[in-house]
C-alpha positions in Angstrom: 123.8 -39.6 -8.8 125.3 -36.8 -10.8 128.9 -36.9 -12.0 131.2 -33.9 -11.4 133.2 -34.9 -14.5 132.2 -33.1 -17.7 130.8 -35.4 -20.3 130.3 -35.0 -24.1 127.3 -33.3 -25.4 126.3 -36.4 -27.5 127.4 -39.8 -28.5 127.1 -41.8 -31.7 126.6 -45.6 -31.4 127.3 -48.0 -34.2 123.8 -49.5 -34.0 121.3 -51.3 -36.3 119.8 -50.3 -38.7 122.1 -47.3 -38.7 124.0 -45.1 -36.2 122.1 -43.9 -33.2 123.0 -40.4 -32.0 121.8 -39.2 -28.6 122.3 -36.0 -26.5 123.8 -37.1 -23.1 121.8 -34.6 -21.1 118.5 -35.5 -22.6 118.9 -39.2 -22.5 117.6 -41.6 -19.8 118.4 -45.2 -19.1 115.2 -47.3 -18.6 115.9 -50.6 -16.8 112.8 -52.8 -17.1 111.7 -55.2 -14.3 115.0 -56.6 -13.1 113.2 -58.2 -10.2 113.7 -61.3 -8.1 110.3 -62.7 -9.2 111.5 -62.9 -12.8 115.2 -63.7 -12.4 115.7 -65.9 -9.3 114.5 -69.4 -8.5 111.2 -69.5 -6.5 109.7 -66.5 -8.2 106.9 -65.9 -10.7 109.1 -66.7 -13.8 110.0 -70.1 -12.3 106.4 -70.8 -11.4 105.6 -70.5 -15.1 108.0 -73.3 -15.8 110.8 -71.1 -17.2 114.6 -71.5 -16.9 115.3 -68.3 -15.0 119.1 -68.8 -15.2 118.8 -67.4 -18.8 117.8 -64.0 -17.4 120.4 -64.1 -14.6 123.2 -63.9 -17.2 121.9 -60.4 -18.2 122.4 -59.0 -14.8 126.1 -58.1 -15.0 125.7 -56.5 -18.5 122.7 -54.5 -17.2 124.9 -53.3 -14.3 127.6 -52.2 -16.7 124.9 -50.2 -18.6 123.8 -48.5 -15.3 127.4 -47.7 -14.3 128.0 -46.2 -17.7 125.0 -43.9 -17.4 125.6 -43.0 -13.8 129.2 -42.0 -14.5 127.8 -39.5 -17.0 125.1 -38.1 -14.8 122.3 -39.5 -16.9 118.7 -39.9 -15.6 118.2 -43.6 -14.6 114.7 -45.1 -14.3 114.0 -48.5 -12.9 110.6 -50.1 -13.5 109.0 -53.0 -11.7 105.8 -54.9 -12.4 104.0 -55.1 -9.1 100.5 -54.9 -7.7 98.7 -53.6 -4.7 98.2 -56.1 -1.9 94.4 -56.3 -2.5 95.0 -56.9 -6.2 92.7 -54.0 -7.1 95.0 -53.0 -9.9 95.4 -56.6 -11.3 92.7 -57.6 -13.8 91.3 -61.0 -13.0 92.1 -62.1 -16.6 95.8 -61.3 -16.0 95.8 -63.2 -12.7 94.1 -66.3 -14.1 95.9 -66.5 -17.4 98.3 -69.5 -17.9 98.8 -72.4 -15.6 101.5 -71.5 -13.2 102.2 -73.3 -9.9 101.4 -70.1 -8.1 99.6 -67.0 -9.4 100.0 -63.3 -8.9 99.3 -62.6 -5.2 99.9 -66.2 -4.0 102.5 -67.0 -1.3 105.9 -68.0 -2.5 109.4 -68.5 -1.0 110.0 -64.7 -1.6 106.6 -63.5 -0.4 103.4 -62.9 -2.3 104.1 -63.1 -6.1 104.4 -59.7 -7.8 103.0 -57.7 -4.8 104.6 -54.4 -4.1 106.7 -54.5 -0.9 107.4 -58.2 -1.0 110.9 -59.5 -1.4 110.2 -61.1 -4.7 108.9 -58.0 -6.3 112.0 -56.0 -5.4 115.1 -55.7 -7.6 118.0 -58.1 -7.6 120.7 -56.8 -5.4 123.2 -56.0 -8.2 120.7 -53.7 -9.9 119.3 -51.9 -6.8 118.4 -48.3 -7.6 120.5 -45.5 -6.0 118.5 -43.2 -3.7 118.5 -40.5 -6.4 117.1 -42.7 -9.1 113.5 -43.0 -10.2 111.5 -46.1 -9.5 108.3 -46.7 -11.5 105.9 -49.3 -10.1 103.7 -50.5 -13.0 100.6 -52.7 -13.0 100.9 -53.6 -16.7 103.5 -54.7 -19.2 104.2 -51.2 -20.6 105.8 -48.7 -18.2 103.7 -45.8 -19.4 100.4 -47.5 -18.6 98.8 -46.2 -15.4 102.1 -44.6 -14.2 103.7 -41.1 -14.2 106.7 -42.1 -16.4 105.6 -39.8 -19.1 105.6 -36.8 -16.7 108.9 -37.8 -15.2 110.6 -37.9 -18.6 108.9 -34.7 -19.8 110.0 -32.7 -16.7 113.6 -33.9 -17.2 113.4 -32.8 -20.9 114.3 -36.4 -22.0 114.1 -37.1 -25.7 116.2 -40.3 -26.0 116.0 -43.6 -24.1 118.5 -46.5 -23.7 116.8 -49.8 -22.7 117.8 -52.9 -20.8 115.7 -55.4 -18.8 113.4 -58.3 -19.0 111.7 -59.8 -20.8 112.7 -58.6 -24.2 109.5 -59.6 -26.0 107.0 -58.6 -23.3 107.7 -55.6 -21.0 110.7 -54.3 -22.8 109.2 -54.3 -26.2 105.8 -53.0 -25.0 107.5 -50.1 -23.3 109.7 -49.3 -26.3 106.6 -49.3 -28.5 104.8 -47.0 -26.1 107.8 -44.7 -26.0 108.1 -44.7 -29.8 104.4 -43.6 -30.1 105.2 -40.7 -27.7 108.1 -39.5 -29.9 111.1 -40.8 -28.0 114.1 -42.2 -29.9 114.9 -45.6 -28.4 118.0 -47.8 -28.4 117.8 -51.4 -27.0 121.1 -52.7 -25.5 120.9 -56.2 -26.9 122.9 -58.1 -24.2 121.3 -56.1 -21.3 118.0 -57.7 -22.1 116.9 -61.3 -22.4 114.0 -63.7 -22.6 113.2 -67.2 -21.3 113.0 -68.1 -25.0 116.0 -67.1 -27.1 114.0 -67.2 -30.4 111.6 -64.6 -28.9 114.5 -62.3 -28.0 115.9 -62.4 -31.5 112.5 -62.0 -33.2 111.9 -58.9 -31.0 115.3 -57.4 -31.9 114.5 -58.0 -35.6 111.1 -56.4 -35.3 112.4 -53.3 -33.4 115.0 -52.4 -36.0 113.1 -53.5 -39.1 112.1 -51.1 -41.9 114.7 -48.5 -41.0 114.1 -48.7 -37.3 110.3 -48.8 -37.2 110.4 -49.0 -33.3 114.0 -48.1 -32.6 117.6 -49.1 -32.8 119.5 -52.0 -31.3 123.2 -52.5 -30.4 125.3 -54.6 -28.0 126.8 -52.9 -24.9 130.2 -53.0 -26.5 129.0 -50.6 -29.2 127.8 -48.2 -26.5 131.2 -48.4 -24.7 132.9 -47.6 -27.9 130.5 -44.8 -28.8 132.0 -41.8 -30.5 131.7 -38.7 -28.3 130.9 -35.3 -29.7 130.5 -31.7 -28.6 128.0 -29.1 -29.7 130.6 -26.5 -30.6 132.2 -28.9 -33.2 131.5 -28.2 -36.9 
């Protein structure tokens, strides 16, 4: 949803390892896998034995991030990890890995686990995409694998990405690394993402911004909200 209010040409965020500057019109928000199957009781995350309440605390922060971008007319992309009903896009090794109560494709209180079109594979209500926003259904961890995300961003002339979503160390980090290899400048909003394991989240944040930002930048939402606006005509 585009805003009719003029917005600055760019923002500078007090991030780590150093300031992150991004052009508003060439930046997209990428919200990774904020699905019921990962965040709510009865879904895939819970079937793996995880405390899903940890991820639920991220939802209001992720909503603030979306609202911030929407108010500035930025491109918003939502991804979800989901498979075809016949599981033709789900490798057997992925389906059998681990020892969950239910596996991908099995029945659950919210329908078949991680199957496109089922209640559990859809987004939590607070983070539902607007009709004008992009939804990428991905069969893997990274959002560029076997999807048209790259084409979507290229056609919109996107160069910078702001990330939120779950889980930090798996689908979020994988997509950030894929984006980094494709030349995108990436900022992870630290409190708009989470993991079932707090130590994994922190380790991922450390890895992303290590060695001068080898994968990208990180900053809390508060830093984005306080970002310094700038205009191209300024000297």
